[in-house]
C-alpha positions as CSV (number, residue, x, y, z in Angstrom):
1,X,-1.1,27.8,2.3
2,X,1.0,27.3,5.4
3,X,4.3,25.4,4.7
4,X,4.9,22.7,7.3
5,X,7.8,21.1,5.5
6,X,11.2,20.9,7.1
7,X,13.4,20.4,4.0
8,X,17.2,20.5,4.0
9,X,18.8,21.9,0.9
10,X,15.9,20.6,-1.3
11,X,16.9,17.0,-0.5
12,X,14.7,14.2,0.8
13,X,15.6,12.1,3.7
14,X,16.8,8.8,2.2
15,X,16.1,5.7,4.3
16,X,18.4,3.0,3.1
17,X,17.5,-0.4,4.4
18,X,18.0,-2.9,1.6
19,X,21.1,-1.2,0.2
20,X,19.4,-0.3,-3.1
21,X,20.1,3.4,-2.6
22,X,23.8,2.8,-2.5
23,X,23.4,2.2,-6.3
24,X,21.1,5.2,-6.8
25,X,22.3,8.1,-4.6
26,X,25.5,9.4,-3.1
27,X,26.5,7.7,0.1
28,X,26.4,10.9,2.1
29,X,22.7,11.6,1.5
30,X,21.4,8.5,3.3
31,X,20.3,7.3,6.7
32,X,21.8,3.8,6.7
33,X,19.8,1.0,8.3
34,X,21.2,-2.0,6.3
35,X,22.5,-3.6,9.5
36,X,19.1,-3.8,11.2
37,X,17.6,-7.3,11.0
38,X,13.9,-8.2,11.3
39,X,12.8,-5.6,8.8
40,X,11.9,-7.3,5.5
41,X,8.1,-7.0,5.1
42,X,7.6,-7.4,8.8
43,X,9.1,-5.2,11.5
44,X,9.7,-6.7,14.9
45,X,9.9,-4.8,18.1
46,X,13.7,-4.6,18.3
47,X,13.9,-3.5,14.7
48,X,11.3,-0.8,15.4
49,X,13.4,0.5,18.3
50,X,16.5,0.6,16.2
51,X,14.7,2.3,13.2
52,X,13.4,5.0,15.5
53,X,16.8,5.5,16.9
54,X,18.3,5.8,13.4
55,X,15.8,8.2,11.8
56,X,15.2,10.5,14.8
57,X,18.5,10.6,16.6
58,X,20.8,11.6,13.7
59,X,22.4,15.0,13.6
60,X,23.1,14.7,9.9
61,X,21.8,17.7,7.9
62,X,19.6,15.4,5.8
63,X,16.5,15.2,8.0
64,X,13.5,16.3,5.9
65,X,9.8,15.9,5.9
66,X,10.1,14.5,2.4
67,X,11.4,10.9,2.6
68,X,12.4,8.1,0.3
69,X,11.6,4.7,1.9
70,X,13.3,2.1,-0.2
71,X,11.4,-1.0,-1.4
72,X,7.6,-1.4,-0.8
73,X,8.7,-4.1,1.6
74,X,9.5,-1.2,4.0
75,X,6.4,0.9,3.4
76,X,5.6,0.6,7.1
77,X,8.3,3.2,7.7
78,X,5.6,5.7,7.1
79,X,4.1,4.7,10.5
80,X,7.2,5.9,12.4
81,X,7.0,9.3,10.8
82,X,3.2,9.6,11.3
83,X,3.4,8.7,15.0
84,X,5.4,12.0,15.5
85,X,2.5,14.1,14.2
86,X,1.0,16.0,17.1
87,X,-2.3,17.2,15.6
88,X,-5.3,15.5,14.0
89,X,-4.4,14.5,10.4
90,X,-5.5,12.5,7.4
91,X,-3.4,9.9,5.4
92,X,-3.6,9.9,1.6
93,X,-2.0,6.9,0.2
94,X,-1.3,6.4,-3.6
95,X,-0.6,2.7,-4.0
96,X,-1.6,-0.4,-6.0
97,X,-2.4,-2.0,-2.7
98,X,-4.5,-0.9,0.3
99,X,-1.9,-1.9,2.8
100,X,-4.8,-2.7,5.1
101,X,-4.4,-6.4,5.5
102,X,-5.3,-8.1,8.8
103,X,-2.1,-9.4,10.5
104,X,-1.4,-13.1,9.8
105,X,-0.1,-13.6,13.3
106,X,-0.1,-11.4,16.4
107,X,0.0,-7.6,16.2
108,X,3.1,-6.9,14.1
109,X,3.8,-3.9,11.9
110,X,4.0,-5.0,8.2
111,X,4.2,-3.6,4.7
112,X,0.8,-5.1,3.9
113,X,-1.0,-4.0,7.0
114,X,0.7,-0.8,8.2
115,X,-2.3,1.4,7.3
116,X,-4.7,-0.6,9.4
117,X,-2.1,-0.8,12.2
118,X,-1.8,3.0,12.1
119,X,-5.5,3.5,12.3
120,X,-5.6,1.4,15.4
121,X,-2.6,2.9,17.1
122,X,-2.5,6.6,16.2
123,X,-5.2,8.6,17.9
124,X,-4.4,11.6,15.7
125,X,-5.0,9.7,12.4
126,X,-8.6,10.7,11.7
127,X,-9.1,9.8,8.0
128,X,-7.6,7.6,5.3
129,X,-8.0,8.1,1.6
130,X,-6.9,5.4,-0.8
131,X,-6.0,6.4,-4.3
132,X,-5.1,4.3,-7.3
133,X,-5.6,0.8,-6.0
134,X,-6.6,-2.0,-8.4
135,X,-10.1,-3.3,-8.0
136,X,-8.7,-6.7,-7.0
137,X,-6.7,-5.3,-4.1
138,X,-9.5,-2.9,-3.1
139,X,-11.9,-5.7,-2.8
140,X,-9.6,-7.4,-0.3
141,X,-10.1,-4.5,2.1
142,X,-13.9,-4.4,1.8
143,X,-16.0,-3.3,3.6
144,X,-14.0,-0.2,4.2
145,X,-14.2,1.4,7.7
146,X,-16.3,4.6,7.9
147,X,-13.1,6.8,8.1
148,X,-11.6,5.2,5.0
149,X,-12.5,6.4,1.5
150,X,-11.4,5.3,-2.0
151,X,-11.0,7.8,-4.8
152,X,-10.4,6.9,-8.4
153,X,-7.5,8.9,-9.8
154,X,-9.8,10.8,-12.2
155,X,-12.0,12.0,-9.3
156,X,-9.5,13.8,-7.1
157,X,-12.0,16.6,-6.6
158,X,-13.9,14.2,-4.4
159,X,-11.1,14.1,-1.8
160,X,-12.4,16.0,1.2
161,X,-10.1,16.2,4.1
162,X,-10.9,18.5,7.0
163,X,-7.4,17.8,8.4
164,X,-3.8,18.4,7.2
165,X,-2.5,15.4,5.4
166,X,0.4,13.0,5.3
167,X,1.0,11.8,1.7
168,X,2.4,8.4,1.0
169,X,3.3,7.2,-2.5
170,X,4.2,3.7,-3.7
171,X,5.6,3.5,-7.2
172,X,3.9,0.1,-7.6
173,X,0.8,2.1,-8.6
174,X,2.7,2.7,-11.9
175,X,2.6,0.5,-15.0
176,X,5.7,-1.6,-15.5
177,X,7.0,0.6,-18.3
178,X,7.4,3.5,-15.9
179,X,8.8,1.8,-12.8
180,X,10.2,-1.6,-11.6
181,X,9.2,-2.7,-8.1
182,X,9.1,-5.8,-5.9
183,X,5.3,-6.2,-6.1
184,X,2.6,-6.5,-8.8
185,X,1.9,-3.1,-10.4
186,X,-1.0,-1.0,-11.5
187,X,-1.6,0.8,-14.8
188,X,-1.0,4.5,-13.9
189,X,1.3,6.6,-16.0
190,X,4.0,8.7,-14.5
191,X,2.5,12.0,-15.8
192,X,-0.8,11.1,-14.2
193,X,0.9,10.3,-10.9
194,X,2.8,13.6,-10.9
195,X,-0.5,15.4,-11.8
196,X,-2.3,13.7,-8.9
197,X,0.4,14.6,-6.4
198,X,0.4,18.2,-7.7
199,X,-3.3,18.5,-7.3
200,X,-3.2,17.1,-3.7
201,X,-0.4,19.4,-2.7
202,X,-2.3,22.4,-4.2
203,X,-5.4,21.8,-2.1
204,X,-4.2,20.5,1.2
205,X,-1.9,21.5,4.0
206,X,0.8,18.9,4.0
207,X,2.7,17.6,7.1
208,X,5.0,15.1,5.2
209,X,5.5,13.1,2.0
210,X,7.1,9.8,1.5
211,X,7.9,7.7,-1.6
212,X,8.7,4.0,-1.8
213,X,8.7,1.3,-4.4
214,X,12.3,0.7,-5.3
215,X,13.3,-2.7,-6.7
216,X,15.7,-4.2,-4.2
217,X,15.9,-7.7,-5.6
218,X,18.0,-8.1,-8.7
219,X,17.5,-4.6,-10.1
220,X,19.2,-3.9,-13.4
221,X,20.9,-0.6,-14.1
222,X,18.1,0.3,-16.5
223,X,15.5,-0.4,-13.8
224,X,17.4,1.7,-11.2
225,X,17.6,4.5,-13.6
226,X,13.9,4.3,-14.4
227,X,13.0,4.4,-10.8
228,X,15.3,7.3,-10.0
229,X,13.7,9.2,-12.9
230,X,10.3,8.8,-11.3
231,X,11.7,9.9,-7.9
232,X,13.2,13.0,-9.6
233,X,9.9,13.9,-11.3
234,X,8.0,13.6,-8.0
235,X,10.6,15.5,-6.0
236,X,10.8,18.2,-8.6
237,X,7.0,18.7,-8.5
238,X,7.0,18.8,-4.6
239,X,9.9,21.2,-4.3
240,X,8.6,23.4,-7.1
241,X,5.2,23.8,-5.3
242,X,7.0,24.4,-2.0
243,X,9.2,27.1,-3.4
244,X,6.1,28.8,-4.8
245,X,4.6,28.9,-1.4
246,X,1.9,26.3,-2.2
247,X,2.7,23.7,0.4
């Protein structure tokens, strides 16, 4: 399968907005955006301009098509990477939430509505597949648009994408014993999550992957360690498949 990834030294691009990654990863591995205001949960126009400038104008040797996106409060960062895709593609999102909320006011990019926003704004986004959402959160997005499907984690064979994919993962899909996030969490185990990601990468051409779901508010050392362990498991699986020529 063709490898579309641009990976530098087997490292992800680390998007540090809340400052949580300063406690988790070496300083030199991050794109720092902690000084940008107007980013928490909602992203205003000026913040969007500055974010694009930070993540696409850097000459640092850390740019990668595998990204860590900080807290779920900033999951909308996926949008900025997807808008760079220049061919028809599908989004597969593994999350406890659909991130398809209607905007509460105006048309503003948000962590709770970025998927719907992307569907409206990105002409190349042709399909969305939701994986792992709780029934409660899924019901909030009903009825699903025709180009959106929901797959239970045990039915991944049902994922049918005729396009290359962008894969977005929020650790809040995991049960609390496996990760600590800023949002209510699902019941998935980390082994199951890694298996799902591996299956997806085995069967699709992948244009990019991102992972969010850090705990930015009051995280203990134990919680940070637990979250980094999940990141490491996911990254190990992604890089292993890539090196084997799978993705």
